[in-house]
C-alpha positions in Angstrom: -14.0 23.0 68.6 -15.3 21.5 65.3 -15.2 25.0 63.8 -11.5 25.3 64.5 -10.9 21.8 63.1 -12.8 22.6 59.9 -10.9 25.8 59.4 -7.5 24.2 60.0 -8.3 21.3 57.6 -9.6 23.8 55.0 -6.4 25.9 55.4 -4.1 22.8 55.1 -5.9 21.7 52.0 -5.7 25.1 50.4 -2.0 25.4 51.1 -1.4 21.8 49.8 -3.3 22.7 46.6 -1.4 26.0 46.1 2.0 24.4 46.8 1.6 21.9 43.9 3.8 19.4 45.8 1.2 16.7 45.3 -1.6 16.1 42.8 -4.5 18.4 43.8 -7.1 15.6 43.7 -5.0 13.7 46.2 -4.7 16.7 48.5 -8.5 17.3 48.2 -9.3 13.7 49.1 -7.0 13.8 52.1 -8.7 16.9 53.3 -12.1 15.2 53.0 -10.9 12.1 54.8 -9.5 14.2 57.6 -12.9 15.8 58.1 -14.5 12.4 58.5 -11.6 11.1 60.7 -12.0 14.0 63.1 -15.8 13.7 63.2 -16.6 17.0 61.6 -18.6 15.1 58.9 -19.5 11.5 58.4 -19.5 9.9 55.0 -23.3 10.2 54.5 -23.2 13.9 55.4 -20.1 14.6 53.3 -21.8 13.2 50.2 -24.8 15.5 50.6 -22.5 18.5 50.2 -21.4 17.3 46.8 -23.3 19.1 44.0 -23.8 16.2 41.6 -25.2 18.5 39.0 -21.8 20.2 38.7 -20.0 16.8 38.4 -22.5 15.5 35.8 -22.2 18.7 33.7 -18.4 18.6 33.8 -18.3 14.9 33.0 -20.5 15.4 29.9 -18.4 18.3 28.7 -15.1 16.4 29.3 -16.4 13.5 27.2 -17.3 15.8 24.3 -14.0 17.7 24.5 -12.0 14.5 24.5 -13.9 13.2 21.4 -13.3 16.6 19.5 -9.6 16.6 20.5 -9.1 13.1 19.3 -10.8 13.9 15.9 -8.4 16.9 15.4 -11.0 19.6 15.8 -8.7 22.1 17.4 -5.8 21.6 15.0 -8.2 21.9 12.0 -9.8 25.1 13.3 -6.5 26.8 14.1 -4.9 25.8 10.7 -8.0 27.0 8.9 -8.1 30.4 10.7 -4.3 30.9 10.2 -4.7 30.3 6.5 -7.7 32.6 6.2 -5.8 35.5 7.7 -2.7 34.7 5.5 -0.5 34.1 8.5 -0.4 37.9 9.1 1.2 38.5 12.6 -0.9 41.6 13.2 -4.0 39.6 12.6 -2.8 36.5 14.5 -2.4 38.5 17.8 -6.0 39.6 17.4 -7.8 36.6 15.9 -6.2 33.8 17.9 -7.0 35.3 21.3 -10.6 36.1 20.1 -10.9 32.5 18.9 -9.6 31.3 22.4 -12.3 33.5 24.1 -15.1 32.3 21.9 -14.2 28.6 22.1 -13.8 28.9 25.9 -17.4 30.2 26.2 -18.7 26.8 25.1 -16.0 24.3 26.2 -13.5 23.9 29.0 -10.9 26.6 28.9 -8.1 24.2 29.9 -8.7 22.1 26.8 -8.8 25.2 24.6 -5.5 26.5 26.0 -3.9 23.0 25.9 -4.3 22.7 22.1 -4.3 26.3 21.0 -1.0 27.1 22.8 0.7 24.1 21.2 -0.4 25.2 17.8 0.5 28.8 18.4 4.0 27.8 19.4 4.4 26.0 16.1 2.9 29.0 14.2 5.3 31.4 15.9 8.3 29.3 15.1 7.1 29.3 11.4 6.7 33.1 11.4 9.8 33.7 13.6 7.8 35.5 16.3 8.1 35.6 20.1 5.3 33.2 21.3 5.1 34.5 24.8 2.7 37.5 24.2 0.5 35.4 21.9 0.1 32.4 24.3 -0.5 34.7 27.4 -3.0 36.7 25.4 -4.8 33.4 24.5 -4.8 32.3 28.2 -6.2 35.6 29.3 -8.8 35.5 26.5 -9.8 31.9 27.4 -10.4 32.8 31.0 -12.4 35.9 30.0 -14.4 34.0 27.4 -15.1 31.3 30.0 -16.7 33.9 32.2 -19.4 34.5 29.6 -21.4 31.3 30.1 -22.3 28.6 32.5 -20.0 26.0 30.9 -17.0 28.2 30.1 -15.0 28.0 33.3 -15.2 25.5 36.1 -16.0 28.3 38.6 -19.1 29.2 36.6 -20.2 25.6 36.5 -19.9 25.5 40.3 -21.6 28.8 41.0 -24.4 28.2 38.4 -25.3 24.7 39.6 -25.0 25.6 43.3 -27.2 28.7 43.0 -29.7 27.7 40.3 -28.6 29.8 37.3 -28.9 28.7 33.7 -26.7 29.0 30.6 -29.0 31.9 29.5 -28.7 33.6 32.9 -25.0 33.7 32.7 -25.0 34.8 29.1 -27.1 37.8 30.1 -25.4 38.4 33.5 -21.7 38.0 32.7 -21.7 37.9 28.9 -21.6 41.6 28.2 -18.8 42.1 30.8 -16.8 39.2 29.3 -17.1 40.7 25.8 -16.0 44.1 27.1 -13.0 42.6 28.8 -12.1 40.4 25.8 -12.0 43.4 23.4 -10.1 45.5 26.0 -7.5 42.7 26.5 -7.0 41.9 22.8 -6.6 45.6 22.1 -4.0 45.9 24.8 -2.0 43.0 23.5 -2.2 44.3 19.9 -1.0 47.7 21.0 1.8 46.2 23.1 3.1 44.0 20.2 2.5 46.5 17.4 6.2 46.4 16.4 7.0 42.7 16.5 3.6 41.5 15.3 3.7 43.9 12.3 1.3 43.9 9.3 2.8 41.5 6.8 1.4 38.5 4.9 3.4 35.3 4.9 3.2 32.6 2.3 3.1 29.2 3.8 3.0 26.2 1.6 2.2 22.5 2.2 -0.2 23.1 5.2 -3.7 21.8 4.4 -6.2 22.2 7.3 -8.2 19.2 6.0 -5.3 16.9 6.9 -5.6 18.0 10.5 -8.8 16.0 10.8 -7.8 12.5 12.0 -11.3 11.0 12.0 -14.0 12.8 9.9 -16.9 10.8 11.4 -15.8 11.5 14.9 -15.2 15.1 14.1 -18.9 15.7 13.1 -20.2 13.4 15.8 -18.4 15.3 18.5 -19.3 18.7 17.0 -23.0 17.6 16.9 -22.8 16.5 20.5 -21.4 19.8 21.6 -24.0 21.8 19.7 -26.8 19.6 21.2 -25.4 20.0 24.7 -25.3 23.8 24.4 -28.8 23.8 22.9 -30.2 21.7 25.8 -28.4 23.9 28.4 -30.0 27.0 26.8 -33.5 25.5 26.4 -34.0 22.9 29.2 -36.1 25.2 31.4 -38.4 25.8 28.4 -38.6 22.1 27.6 -39.4 21.3 31.3 -42.3 23.8 31.2 -43.7 22.5 27.9 -43.2 18.8 28.4 -43.3 18.5 32.1 -39.8 16.9 32.2 -37.1 17.3 34.8 -34.0 18.0 32.8 -31.0 19.3 34.8 -27.7 20.8 33.6 -26.1 17.5 34.2 -28.6 15.7 32.0 -28.3 18.3 29.3 -24.6 17.7 29.2 -24.5 13.9 29.8 -27.2 12.9 27.3 -25.4 14.1 24.2 -22.1 12.8 25.5 -23.5 9.3 26.1 -25.2 9.3 22.6 -21.8 10.3 21.1 -20.1 7.4 23.0 -22.8 4.9 22.0 -22.9 5.9 18.3 -19.1 6.3 18.0 -18.5 2.8 19.3 -14.9 1.6 19.2 -13.7 5.0 17.8 -14.7 6.8 21.1 -13.1 4.3 23.4 -9.7 5.9 23.2 -11.2 9.4 23.7 -13.1 8.1 26.8 -9.8 7.0 28.3 -8.5 10.6 28.1 -11.3 12.1 30.2 -10.0 14.2 33.1 -11.1 12.0 36.0 -8.6 13.6 38.4 -10.4 16.9 38.1 -13.7 15.3 38.8 -12.3 13.7 42.0 -10.8 17.1 42.9 -14.2 18.8 42.6 -15.9 16.0 44.6 -13.4 16.3 47.5 -13.6 20.1 47.5 -17.3 20.1 47.9 -16.8 17.9 51.0 -14.0 20.1 52.4 -15.9 23.3 52.0 -19.0 21.5 53.2 -17.2 21.2 56.5 -17.1 25.0 56.8 -20.8 25.2 56.0 -21.7 22.5 58.5 -19.8 24.1 61.4 -21.1 27.6 60.7 -17.8 29.2 59.5 -19.4 30.5 56.3 -22.2 32.3 58.2 -19.7 33.8 60.6 -17.6 35.2 57.6 -20.8 36.5 56.0 -21.8 38.3 59.2 -18.4 40.0 59.5 -18.5 41.0 55.8 -22.0 42.3 56.2 -21.1 44.3 59.2 -18.1 45.8 57.5 -20.0 47.1 54.4 -23.2 47.9 56.3 -26.3 48.2 54.2 -24.6 49.6 51.1 -25.2 46.9 48.5 -23.0 48.6 45.9 -20.0 48.4 48.2 -20.8 44.8 49.0 -20.8 43.9 45.2 -17.6 45.8 44.6 -15.9 44.2 47.6 -16.8 40.7 46.4 -15.6 41.4 42.9 -12.2 42.7 44.0 -11.8 40.2 46.9 -12.4 37.2 44.7 -10.4 38.8 41.8 -7.3 39.5 43.8 -7.5 36.2 45.7 -7.8 34.2 42.5 -4.5 35.5 41.4 -2.9 33.8 44.4 -5.0 30.6 44.9 -6.7 28.3 42.4 -10.0 29.8 41.4 -12.0 26.6 41.6 -11.9 26.2 45.5 -12.2 29.9 45.8 -15.4 29.9 43.7 -16.9 27.1 45.8 -16.1 28.9 49.0 -17.6 32.1 47.7 -20.7 30.2 46.5 -21.6 29.3 50.1 -20.9 32.9 51.2 -23.2 34.2 48.4 -26.0 31.9 49.7 -25.7 33.3 53.1 -25.4 37.0 52.1 -28.4 36.7 49.7 -30.4 35.2 52.5 -29.4 38.0 54.8 -29.6 41.0 52.4 -32.5 39.7 50.3 -32.8 37.1 47.5 -33.1 39.9 44.9 -29.4 40.5 45.4 -28.4 36.9 44.5 -27.8 37.5 40.8 -25.6 40.5 41.3 -23.5 38.8 44.0 -23.1 35.8 41.7 -22.0 37.8 38.7 -19.6 39.8 40.8 -17.9 36.7 42.2 -18.0 34.9 38.8 -16.3 37.8 37.1 -13.9 38.3 40.0 -12.6 34.7 40.0 -12.5 34.3 36.2 -11.0 37.7 35.3 -8.7 37.8 38.4 -7.4 34.4 37.5 -5.3 36.1 34.8 -3.2 38.0 37.3 -0.5 35.3 37.8 0.7 32.1 36.2 -1.1 30.0 38.9 -4.4 32.0 39.0 -6.3 29.4 37.0 -5.6 25.9 35.6 -5.5 27.3 32.0 -2.6 29.6 33.1 -0.6 26.6 34.4 -1.2 24.8 31.1 -0.1 27.8 28.9 2.9 28.6 31.1 4.1 25.0 31.1 3.7 24.8 27.3 5.9 27.8 26.9 8.6 26.6 29.2 8.7 23.1 27.6 9.4 24.7 24.3 12.2 26.9 25.7 10.4 30.2 25.7 11.5 32.5 28.5 8.5 33.6 30.5 9.0 34.1 34.3 6.6 35.6 36.7 7.8 39.2 36.0 7.0 39.0 32.3 3.6 37.4 32.9 2.7 40.2 35.4 3.9 42.9 33.0 1.7 41.5 30.2 -1.4 40.3 32.1 -1.9 42.6 35.1 -2.8 45.9 33.4 -5.7 44.6 31.3 -6.9 42.4 34.1 -7.0 45.2 36.7 -8.8 47.5 34.2 -11.4 44.8 33.4 -12.0 44.2 37.1 -12.3 47.9 37.7 -14.9 48.4 34.9 -16.8 45.3 35.9 -17.0 46.1 39.6 -18.0 49.8 38.9 -20.9 48.8 36.5 -22.1 46.0 38.8 -22.0 48.3 41.9 -24.0 51.0 40.0 -26.7 48.5 39.2 
């Protein structure tokens, strides 16, 4: 009976999140409370299913992103790059998505899209260009770039901390696929917009990137904190071995963030108020809701069925996970999907052999990150970019999004699943 209750509550929570009728953190918390109310989990048990490494890592990165945003980092970088390429539309459609992908590999893709889309809309107005292809290209690139590392996309943070993979593991495991997909996607958008985004230099006067920096001290403090966090995430295993410490991904992220807050003093107080606390509550509640499936044995049942369907062919299993997570992430938010798949990977790796764990992880990570580009609701970054376009009067619609985003996404998924299956 508890199995049925856990599945029903999980389904209701998923539908509530997808409908966007209420804030997703509220829906998640209601789902967690229902599990406790019905006796599937008690509070103490529910807390044990929360991966606090994930929460700590996200909190630290959120702090650093808020400080950099307050200091004008994103505005400065975009203005500097636009000036360097002489506001040439044919270069804008290439360089700006690549910049989105590179930035999203080291910071939250939602933050990257939030600021880059706003700046791109202003740039397109200045150059008299249709902003829709550029913003959608940036969203796709940000989701792809986020697939390259542990900290790029929330699904990677969840999978990495749940399954014990490091920043370097992800860079080696998913990085080459992300680079391949990024180049493919940027090339596709360049080809698609070759007429409108033609090769012409535009002279723009009165725009000085230096004026975009609102607080120079905070700018360098935040940038130093981000570099330190990434450095610690890359090297913490080596530091542990050499010094006998116990640094976790959460500590690697939180330590630089707390130093920045302490040194920044009053200047960082406003930035701290802008931290995305709602997302943190959402992640905590999701861990509890999906913990209910794990507690009642639903995950192991799904794993058994999937294992029976594909038999002993590990290549088919890897390809199935890539496509299943990729296509599903176009319909539902890829964060709860990644968390659900994380428990499934644990079960399958235990059943098929621990040596398969990395391949299963990379297949799901690439599936949820790349597949999230399929629709305007596939990932949080998509919703941000889509909303920015609509607020500024740009006509998007689901049909146009699908026409622009589906072909490179399906091709990227096909290439990734084929190469992973052959491994």
